[in-house]
C-alpha positions in Angstrom: -29.5 39.3 -8.4 -26.9 36.6 -8.0 -26.0 33.7 -5.7 -27.7 33.8 -2.3 -29.8 36.9 -3.1 -31.6 35.1 -5.9 -32.0 32.0 -3.9 -33.3 33.9 -0.9 -35.7 35.8 -3.1 -37.0 32.6 -4.7 -37.6 31.0 -1.3 -39.4 34.1 -0.1 -41.6 34.3 -3.1 -42.5 30.6 -2.9 -43.3 30.8 0.8 -45.4 34.0 0.3 -47.4 32.4 -2.5 -48.0 29.2 -0.4 -49.3 31.4 2.5 -51.5 33.4 0.1 -53.0 30.1 -1.3 -53.7 29.0 2.3 -55.3 32.3 3.1 -57.4 32.3 0.0 -58.4 28.7 0.6 -59.7 29.7 4.1 -61.8 32.4 2.4 -62.9 30.0 -0.3 -64.2 27.3 2.1 -67.4 29.3 3.1 -68.1 29.8 -0.7 -67.6 26.1 -1.3 -70.0 25.1 1.5 -72.6 27.8 0.7 -75.8 27.2 -1.2 -75.8 27.5 -5.0 -76.4 30.9 -6.5 -78.6 30.9 -9.6 -77.6 33.6 -12.1 -78.3 34.4 -15.7 -75.3 33.3 -17.8 -75.5 36.4 -20.0 -71.8 36.8 -20.6 -72.2 39.8 -23.0 -74.2 41.7 -20.4 -71.9 40.7 -17.6 -68.7 41.9 -19.3 -70.5 45.1 -20.2 -71.2 45.6 -16.5 -67.7 44.7 -15.5 -66.1 47.3 -17.8 -68.7 50.0 -16.9 -68.5 49.6 -13.1 -65.1 48.2 -12.5 -62.8 49.4 -15.2 -64.6 52.7 -15.7 -65.6 53.1 -12.1 -69.1 54.5 -13.0 -70.6 54.4 -9.6 -67.6 56.0 -7.9 -68.4 59.3 -9.5 -71.4 59.8 -7.1 -68.6 61.1 -4.9 -66.3 63.0 -7.3 -63.5 63.7 -4.8 -63.2 60.0 -3.8 -63.6 59.0 -7.4 -60.6 61.1 -8.4 -58.0 59.6 -6.0 -59.6 56.1 -6.3 -59.2 56.1 -10.1 -55.5 57.2 -9.8 -54.8 54.3 -7.4 -56.9 51.8 -9.3 -55.4 52.4 -12.7 -52.0 52.7 -11.1 -52.4 49.1 -9.9 -53.5 47.9 -13.3 -50.4 49.5 -14.9 -48.1 48.3 -12.1 -49.4 44.7 -12.4 -47.0 44.0 -15.3 -44.0 45.4 -13.4 -45.0 43.4 -10.3 -45.2 40.2 -12.4 -41.7 41.1 -13.8 -40.4 41.5 -10.3 -41.8 38.2 -9.0 -40.5 36.3 -12.1 -37.1 37.7 -11.6 -36.9 35.7 -8.4 -37.1 32.6 -10.6 -34.4 33.9 -13.0 -36.9 35.1 -15.6 -36.4 38.7 -16.6 -39.1 40.4 -18.7 -37.2 43.8 -18.6 -40.4 45.7 -19.0 -38.4 48.9 -18.6 -37.2 48.5 -22.1 -40.7 49.2 -23.5 -40.7 53.0 -23.6 -44.4 53.6 -23.7 -45.1 51.2 -20.8 -42.2 52.7 -18.8 -43.5 56.2 -19.3 -47.1 55.2 -18.3 -45.8 53.4 -15.3 -43.6 56.3 -14.2 -46.5 58.7 -14.7 -48.7 56.6 -12.4 -46.0 56.7 -9.6 -46.9 60.4 -9.4 -50.7 59.9 -9.8 -50.9 57.1 -7.2 -48.9 59.1 -4.7 -51.1 62.1 -5.4 -54.1 59.9 -4.9 -52.7 58.7 -1.6 -52.1 62.3 -0.5 -55.7 63.3 -1.4 -57.0 60.2 0.5 -55.0 61.0 3.6 -56.0 64.6 3.4 -59.6 63.7 3.3 -59.4 61.2 6.1 -57.6 63.7 8.4 -59.1 67.1 7.5 -62.2 66.6 5.4 -63.5 63.3 6.6 -67.2 62.7 5.8 -69.3 61.3 8.6 -69.9 58.0 6.8 -66.2 57.2 6.6 -64.4 55.5 9.5 -60.7 55.9 10.1 -58.8 52.7 11.0 -55.3 51.4 11.3 -56.1 49.0 8.4 -56.9 51.9 6.1 -53.7 53.9 6.8 -51.6 50.7 6.7 -52.9 49.9 3.2 -52.2 53.5 2.0 -48.7 53.3 3.5 -48.0 50.0 1.7 -49.1 51.4 -1.6 -47.0 54.5 -1.1 -44.0 52.3 -0.3 -44.5 50.3 -3.5 -44.5 53.5 -5.6 -41.5 55.0 -3.8 -39.3 51.9 -4.0 -40.2 51.4 -7.7 -39.1 55.0 -8.4 -35.9 54.4 -6.4 -35.0 51.2 -8.2 -35.6 52.8 -11.7 -33.7 55.9 -10.5 -30.8 53.7 -9.6 -30.9 52.1 -13.0 -30.7 55.5 -14.6 -27.6 56.4 -12.4 -25.8 53.1 -12.8 -26.2 51.9 -16.4 -28.8 53.6 -18.5 -29.0 57.4 -18.5 -31.0 57.4 -21.8 -33.7 55.4 -19.8 -34.5 58.8 -18.1 -36.4 60.1 -21.1 -39.1 57.5 -20.4 -38.9 57.9 -16.7 -39.4 61.5 -15.6 -40.5 60.7 -12.1 -37.7 58.1 -11.6 -35.3 60.7 -12.8 -36.4 62.9 -9.9 -35.8 60.0 -7.5 -32.3 59.5 -9.0 -31.3 63.0 -7.8 -31.5 61.9 -4.2 -28.4 59.8 -4.3 -25.0 59.6 -6.0 -23.6 57.1 -8.6 -21.6 55.4 -5.8 -24.8 55.0 -3.7 -26.9 53.8 -6.7 -26.0 50.1 -6.3 -27.0 50.0 -2.6 -30.1 52.0 -3.3 -31.1 49.5 -6.0 -30.4 46.5 -3.8 -32.4 47.8 -0.8 -35.2 49.3 -2.8 -35.6 46.1 -4.8 -35.8 44.0 -1.7 -38.1 46.5 0.1 -40.4 46.6 -2.9 -40.5 42.8 -3.1 -41.2 42.4 0.6 -43.9 45.1 0.5 -45.6 43.6 -2.5 -45.7 40.1 -1.1 -46.8 41.3 2.3 -49.5 43.4 0.7 -50.8 40.4 -1.3 -50.9 38.3 1.8 -52.4 41.0 4.1 -55.4 41.7 1.8 -57.4 38.6 2.6 -57.4 39.7 6.3 -58.2 43.3 5.7 -61.1 45.5 4.6 -59.2 45.7 1.2 -60.0 42.1 0.4 -62.2 43.7 -2.3 -59.0 44.0 -4.4 -59.4 40.3 -5.0 -63.2 39.9 -5.0 -64.6 43.1 -6.5 -64.2 41.9 -10.1 -66.1 38.7 -9.3 -68.8 40.4 -7.2 -69.6 42.9 -10.0 -69.4 40.2 -12.7 -71.9 37.9 -10.9 -74.3 40.6 -9.8 -78.0 39.8 -10.2 -79.4 40.7 -13.6 -83.0 40.1 -12.6 -85.1 43.2 -11.8 -83.9 44.7 -8.5 -87.5 44.5 -7.2 -87.6 40.7 -7.4 -86.7 38.7 -4.3 -85.4 35.2 -4.4 -88.2 32.6 -4.5 -88.7 29.7 -2.2 -89.6 26.3 -3.8 -92.1 25.1 -1.2 -93.1 22.1 -3.3 -89.6 20.6 -3.5 -88.2 21.5 -0.1 -86.1 18.9 1.7 -87.1 17.9 5.3 -83.9 19.3 6.8 -83.9 22.5 4.7 -84.0 25.8 6.5 -86.6 28.5 5.8 -84.7 31.6 5.0 -81.3 32.1 6.7 -80.4 30.8 10.1 -76.8 29.8 9.9 -73.9 30.7 7.6 -74.5 27.6 5.5 -77.8 29.1 4.5 -76.2 31.9 2.6 -75.6 31.4 -1.1 -72.0 31.9 -2.3 -72.8 35.3 -3.9 -74.1 36.6 -0.6 -70.9 35.6 1.2 -68.9 37.2 -1.7 -70.8 40.4 -0.9 -69.4 40.3 2.7 -65.9 39.8 1.4 -66.2 42.7 -1.0 -67.3 45.4 1.4 -64.8 48.3 1.3 -66.2 49.9 4.4 -66.6 53.2 2.5 -69.8 53.9 4.3 -71.7 55.0 1.2 -74.5 52.6 2.0 -75.3 54.2 5.4 -74.8 57.8 4.4 -78.6 58.5 3.9 -80.0 55.2 5.2 -83.3 56.2 6.8 -82.9 53.8 9.8 -79.4 55.0 10.6 -80.3 58.7 10.3 -83.3 58.2 12.7 -81.1 56.4 15.3 -82.4 52.9 14.8 -80.3 49.8 15.4 -79.8 49.0 11.7 -76.9 50.5 9.7 -76.3 48.6 6.5 -72.5 48.6 6.6 -72.3 47.4 10.2 -75.0 44.8 9.5 -72.9 43.4 6.6 -69.7 43.4 8.7 -71.5 41.6 11.5 -72.4 38.8 9.1 -68.9 38.8 7.6 -67.4 38.3 11.0 -69.9 35.5 11.6 -68.8 33.8 8.4 -65.1 34.2 9.4 -65.8 32.6 12.8 -67.7 29.7 11.2 -64.7 29.4 8.8 -62.8 27.7 11.6 -65.6 25.1 11.9 -65.5 24.5 8.1 -61.8 23.9 8.2 -62.4 21.5 11.1 -64.9 19.7 9.0 -62.3 19.4 6.2 -60.0 17.6 8.6 -62.7 15.5 10.3 -62.3 17.3 13.6 -65.2 17.9 16.0 -67.3 20.9 15.0 -68.7 23.1 17.6 -72.1 24.6 16.4 -72.4 28.3 16.2 -75.4 30.2 17.5 -78.0 31.0 14.9 -77.8 34.4 13.2 -81.3 35.8 14.0 -81.5 36.9 17.6 -78.4 35.1 18.9 -75.9 36.9 16.6 -77.9 39.7 15.0 -80.5 41.5 17.1 -84.1 41.1 16.0 -84.4 44.9 16.1 -81.8 45.2 13.3 -83.7 42.6 11.2 -87.0 44.4 11.6 -85.8 48.0 11.2 -85.2 47.8 7.4 -87.7 49.6 5.1 -86.2 47.9 2.1 -85.8 51.3 0.5 -82.6 50.1 -1.4 -80.7 53.3 -0.8 -77.8 51.2 0.4 -77.8 49.1 -2.7 -78.0 52.1 -5.0 -75.1 53.7 -3.3 -72.8 50.8 -3.1 -70.1 51.0 -5.9 -69.7 47.2 -5.9 -73.3 46.1 -6.0 -73.5 44.6 -2.5 -77.1 43.7 -1.7 -78.7 43.9 1.7 -82.5 43.6 1.2 -82.3 39.9 0.2 -80.4 39.1 3.4 -82.7 41.1 5.6 -85.8 39.4 4.1 -84.2 35.9 4.3 -83.6 36.5 8.0 -87.2 37.6 8.5 -88.4 34.5 6.7 -86.6 32.3 9.2 -88.0 34.2 12.1 -91.6 34.1 10.7 -91.7 30.7 9.1 -89.6 28.7 11.6 -89.9 30.5 14.9 -93.2 32.4 14.5 -91.3 35.3 15.9 -92.3 38.7 14.5 -93.5 42.1 15.8 -96.9 41.9 17.5 -98.4 44.5 15.1 -97.8 42.1 12.2 -100.3 39.7 13.6 -103.3 41.8 12.4 -101.6 42.3 9.0 -101.0 38.6 8.4 -104.5 37.7 9.6 -106.0 40.3 7.3 -104.1 39.0 4.3 -105.0 35.4 5.1 -108.7 35.9 5.8 -109.7 39.0 3.9 -106.9 39.3 1.3 -105.9 42.8 2.4 -103.4 44.1 5.1 -106.0 46.5 6.5 -108.0 43.5 7.6 -111.1 45.0 6.2 -114.0 42.6 5.1 -113.4 41.3 1.6 -116.9 42.1 0.6 -116.1 45.8 1.1 -113.3 45.8 -1.5 -115.7 47.2 -4.1 -117.7 49.7 -2.0 -115.9 52.6 -3.7 -117.7 51.6 -7.0 -121.1 52.6 -5.8 -122.7 55.1 -8.3 -119.9 54.6 -10.8 -119.9 52.9 -14.1 -116.9 50.6 -13.9 -116.5 47.6 -16.3 -115.6 44.2 -14.7 -113.5 41.5 -16.4 -115.9 38.9 -15.1 -118.5 40.4 -17.5 -116.2 41.9 -20.2 -113.6 39.1 -20.5 -111.1 41.2 -22.4 -109.8 44.8 -22.6 -106.7 46.7 -23.6 -105.9 47.7 -20.0 -106.5 45.9 -16.7 -106.8 48.6 -14.0 -105.3 47.1 -10.8 -107.0 49.0 -8.0 -105.0 47.6 -5.1 -105.8 47.4 -1.4 -105.0 51.1 -0.7 -107.3 52.1 -3.6 -110.0 49.8 -2.3 -110.0 50.5 1.5 -108.0 53.7 2.4 -110.2 56.8 2.2 -107.6 58.8 0.3 -106.7 55.8 -1.8 -110.3 55.5 -2.9 -110.3 59.1 -3.9 -107.4 58.5 -6.2 -109.1 55.3 -7.6 -112.1 57.4 -8.6 -109.8 60.0 -10.2 -108.2 57.2 -12.3 -111.6 55.9 -13.3 -112.8 59.3 -14.3 -109.7 59.9 -16.5 -110.1 56.5 -18.1 -113.7 57.1 -18.9 -113.1 60.6 -20.3 -110.3 59.2 -22.6 -112.6 56.4 -23.7 -109.9 53.9 -22.7 -110.8 50.2 -23.2 -110.3 48.9 -19.7 -111.8 46.8 -16.9 -111.1 45.8 -13.3 -111.1 42.5 -11.4 -113.4 43.9 -8.7 -114.2 41.3 -6.1 -111.8 38.9 -7.8 -108.8 41.1 -6.9 -106.6 40.1 -3.9 -103.7 41.8 -2.3 -100.5 41.3 -4.4 -98.8 40.1 -1.2 -96.0 42.7 -1.2 -96.2 43.3 2.5 -96.3 39.6 3.3 -93.2 38.9 1.3 -91.2 41.7 2.7 -92.2 40.9 6.2 -90.9 37.4 5.7 -94.2 35.5 5.4 -93.1 33.9 2.1 -95.7 31.2 2.2 -98.6 33.7 2.5 -97.1 35.6 -0.4 -96.8 32.3 -2.3 -100.6 31.7 -1.8 -101.6 35.2 -2.8 -99.4 35.3 -5.9 -100.7 32.0 -7.2 -104.3 33.0 -6.6 -103.8 36.4 -8.4 -101.9 34.9 -11.4 -104.6 32.2 -11.8 -107.2 35.0 -11.9 -105.3 37.3 -14.2 -104.5 34.6 -16.7 -108.2 33.9 -17.2 -108.6 37.2 -19.0 -107.2 38.9 -22.1 -105.5 42.3 -21.7 -102.3 44.0 -23.0 -101.2 46.0 -20.1 -101.9 46.5 -16.4 -102.4 50.0 -15.0 -101.9 50.8 -11.3 -101.2 53.9 -9.2 -99.5 51.9 -6.4 -95.7 51.4 -6.8 -95.8 48.3 -4.5 -98.5 46.6 -6.7 -96.5 47.6 -9.8 -93.3 46.1 -8.5 -94.9 42.8 -7.5 -97.0 42.4 -10.6 -94.2 43.2 -13.0 -91.1 41.8 -11.3 -92.2 39.0 -9.0 -95.2 37.4 -10.6 -93.2 36.1 -13.6 -91.9 33.3 -11.3 -95.5 32.2 -10.8 -96.4 32.2 -14.5 -97.6 35.8 -14.7 -95.8 37.8 -17.3 -97.3 41.3 -17.5 -96.4 44.7 -18.8 -97.3 47.1 -16.0 -97.6 50.9 -16.2 -97.8 53.3 -13.3 -100.7 55.7 -14.0 -98.3 58.6 -14.3 -96.5 56.8 -17.1 -99.8 56.1 -18.8 -100.7 59.8 -18.6 -97.3 60.9 -19.9 -97.8 58.6 -22.9 -101.3 60.1 -23.6 -100.0 63.6 -23.3 -97.1 63.0 -25.6 -99.5 61.4 -28.1 -101.7 64.6 -27.9 -104.6 62.7 -26.4 -104.9 64.9 -23.4 -104.3 68.6 -22.8 -103.9 70.9 -19.9 -106.8 73.3 -19.4 -105.3 75.4 -16.6 -102.0 75.8 -14.8 -101.9 75.2 -11.1 -100.2 77.7 -8.8 -98.6 75.7 -6.1 -95.3 76.1 -4.2 -94.5 72.4 -4.5 -91.7 69.8 -3.9 -91.8 66.2 -5.0 -91.2 63.1 -3.0 -89.9 60.0 -4.8 -91.4 56.7 -3.7 -88.6 54.1 -3.3 -90.7 51.4 -5.1 -91.4 53.7 -8.0 -88.0 55.3 -8.3 -85.1 53.1 -7.1 -87.0 49.8 -7.7 -88.4 50.6 -11.1 -86.6 53.6 -12.4 -89.7 55.8 -12.7 -88.5 59.3 -12.0 -89.4 61.2 -15.1 -93.2 60.6 -15.5 -94.4 62.3 -12.4 -92.0 65.2 -12.9 -93.0 65.5 -16.6 -96.7 65.8 -15.6 -96.1 68.3 -12.8 -93.9 70.3 -15.1 -96.8 70.6 -17.5 -99.4 71.7 -15.0 -97.4 73.8 -12.4 -96.9 77.5 -13.1 -93.5 77.5 -11.2 -92.2 74.0 -11.5 -90.9 71.8 -8.7 -88.5 72.6 -5.9 -86.3 69.6 -5.7 -85.2 68.3 -2.4 -81.5 67.5 -1.7 -82.4 63.9 -1.3 -84.4 63.1 -4.4 -84.4 60.7 -7.3 -81.7 58.0 -6.8 -81.0 59.6 -3.4 -84.6 59.9 -2.4 -85.3 59.4 1.3 -87.8 56.7 2.4 -91.2 57.6 3.9 -90.8 54.7 6.3 -93.6 52.5 4.9 -91.6 50.0 2.7 -90.6 46.5 3.7 -94.0 46.0 5.5 -93.0 48.8 7.9 -96.3 50.4 7.0 -97.9 48.1 9.5 -95.3 48.2 12.3 -94.5 50.7 15.0 -91.2 52.6 15.2 -90.1 52.0 18.7 -86.7 53.7 18.7 -85.4 57.0 17.5 -87.1 59.6 15.4 -89.9 58.5 13.1 -88.7 58.2 9.5 -91.7 60.1 8.1 -90.9 63.0 10.5 -87.4 63.0 9.2 -88.6 63.2 5.7 -91.0 66.0 6.5 -88.1 68.0 7.9 -86.4 67.6 4.6 -89.5 68.8 2.8 -89.6 71.9 5.1 -86.0 72.7 4.0 -87.3 73.5 0.5 -89.7 76.2 1.9 -92.4 74.5 -0.2 -95.9 74.7 1.0 -96.9 71.4 -0.4 -95.5 68.0 -1.4 -96.6 65.8 -4.3 -96.0 62.0 -4.5 -97.1 59.0 -6.4 -97.7 56.3 -3.8 -100.6 55.7 -1.5 -98.3 54.4 1.3 -96.1 57.5 1.0 -99.3 59.7 1.2 -100.4 58.1 4.4 -97.0 58.4 6.0 -96.4 62.0 5.1 -100.0 63.1 5.8 -99.6 61.6 9.3 -96.3 63.4 9.8 -97.9 66.8 9.1 -100.6 66.1 11.7 -98.2 64.7 14.3 -95.7 67.5 13.8 -98.4 70.1 13.4 -97.0 71.4 10.1 -99.0 73.4 7.6 -97.8 71.5 4.6 -100.3 70.1 2.1 -99.8 66.5 0.8 -101.1 65.6 -2.7 -101.0 62.6 -4.9 -99.7 63.8 -8.4 -103.0 62.5 -9.9 -105.0 64.9 -7.7 -103.1 67.8 -9.2 -103.3 66.5 -12.7 -107.0 65.9 -12.5 -107.5 69.6 -11.5 -105.5 70.8 -14.4 -107.4 68.5 -16.9 -110.6 70.2 -15.8 
C-alpha cells in the first residue's frame, strides 16, 4: 500500500474505530448507571470457568451438531485475530508479516477451510434441518456471509502473494494455494488489491455491526461467563431491609434497577433458543418464553439507553413506563416455575430466575399486585407459618402414637430431622414423615425434631416475591436452629433442603443439609442397611427441579432404586439435567394455571411415553402435582415417593 491507498486505509480505520468506540459507549452507559453487582473475587475459579466454558465450549456439546460448527468458527476467529491485527496495523504503516511464521500461517490457512465448513453446516441446518427452537433472521445470515467473506478474501490475498512474489509460501498455505489457481499471475496484483480492501472493509464493518446485532456476544460472552455467580444456584439475591434508602425500589421496576451483570446478560443472548427448547411454560402454551422475555428486557434497556445519553448531555429525560405490567405482561412474570431449565441450557450462563423474582418482588411489595390465589398462601405463612394455612397447633398431629424426640427436650443430637410443611400437613407427606421416623428409629440414629418450634422455610414466599415475609420466616428459623447443637439436617423436601442449605447462610444459618435419599445411600454404602426383598415394578423416575438442577442430587434416588428394583428404571427422555418440571416450583404450587395445558399433565404424557406403570419421585410437591394429574387425566399410573419403595424393600 502506497500513497493515497495507505492514507485512505488509515482514515477508514480511524473512522471505524471512532464509531466502534461510540457504539460501545452507548452499550456501556446502561452498565455504568446500573446497580452494583456483588460477586466473589475468586480469580482462580473464574479463570477456570472461563477456559472450561468459553475456550473449551463445554456447554455447547449438549447439541453436538451445533458444537461442531461453532467450534470451527470460534477457534477460527481466535487464530484470525492476529492476522486481523496485522491488517489493521498495516494501515498505520506497521507490518507484522505474520505470513512469515510458517506454523501460524498453516494453522490460519487450515481454519479458512474449517470456518467455511462451519458456515456451510450452519446454513445447512438453518435451511434444511432447523430445530424448532432456532429462529432464522436476516441478522443471522448476514453475520455468516460476513464471516465467509473474511475467509474468502484472506485466502485470495494470500493466494495473490503466492502468485506474485513467494511461491515457496504455498507449502504453508494449502488452502490459499487452491485460491491462487482461480487467477493468473497478471491478475494477481488486482486480486490482491481488491481482496485486501474488501477484507478490511468487511472486517471493520463486522466489528461495528456487532453491537447492534444478536452477535454482540462476540464482545460480551467472555465477561459474562467470567463474572457468573459463584454462589449456589439455589440462592436468590438478598434484600437489605434494614439499610434501604427511602427512594430505593423494591425489586425491579425500571432499567436502573437492574445490576450491571443482569444487563450484561441481555447483551450476551445469542438467540440460540436453547433456553426455551424444553421450557415447561413455553411447551404448555403459556405467555412466558425465556428467550423472548430476555429480549423484551434487552429492547427496554436499549430504549432507555437514549434517555441515559440524554442525561449525559443534560437534556430533558422522558421517563419510560415501568417494566412490570406496562412493558412486560404480568402473566409472563407469574408463569415461571423457576425450574432453571433455561439457565442449565444456556451456554453463556444467562440467568432468568433472579430477574423474574425481582419483578415479582416489585409487584408484591410495592403494588400489592399478585394472583388472587396467593392471598391465602401469604396469609397462611404470616399467621400459621405454613402455606396450607392450617392451624399452627396441628403441625405435630402426625406424631400421635409415635416416639419422636424433640430438641426442646434433648437439646443436642447428631441429626436434626426437618419435617417441613408438606410432611406436617399433607396426608401423603405425613406418610413419608412417618416412614423417615421409622427408618431413623430402626437404625438407632441420634436425631431430634423441632416439632412445634418449626416454621415454614419461606421458599414459596420468596419465590412468589414476598421477600419481607421470607425475611421474617428465615430469621425466626435461624434463631431457633442456632439454639441447638447438631451436625447435619435431614429432610425429604428439596425445597426445604435448598432454602436451609443455600439461602439461610445470609441470615447466620450455616448448615450441612442432606436429602433423605443421600442419607440412605450413605448408610447403604457403609453397610448399615440391607435390602431384604427386591420390588417388581415397571417404573420411571421423575427428577425434582429443586433436588436435581438446583442441588445436583441425581444419583442418590437412582442408586437406591437400582438396589431395590428387579428391573431397574426406565429413564424418560427429559430426565436429570433436562428433567421437566411438575409445575409446582416458584410458588406455582399455590396458583392456578389459567392458560394452555397444565404442566403436570404435560409431564404425565412424558411419563406415559416410557410405557411404565408407575413413577417414583423425591419431592412432596412433585407427588401432589403428578398424583393430581393421574386423577384429572384418568390415567392408571401409580405415583410413589422413593422412600415408600425403599421402606418396603427394607422390610
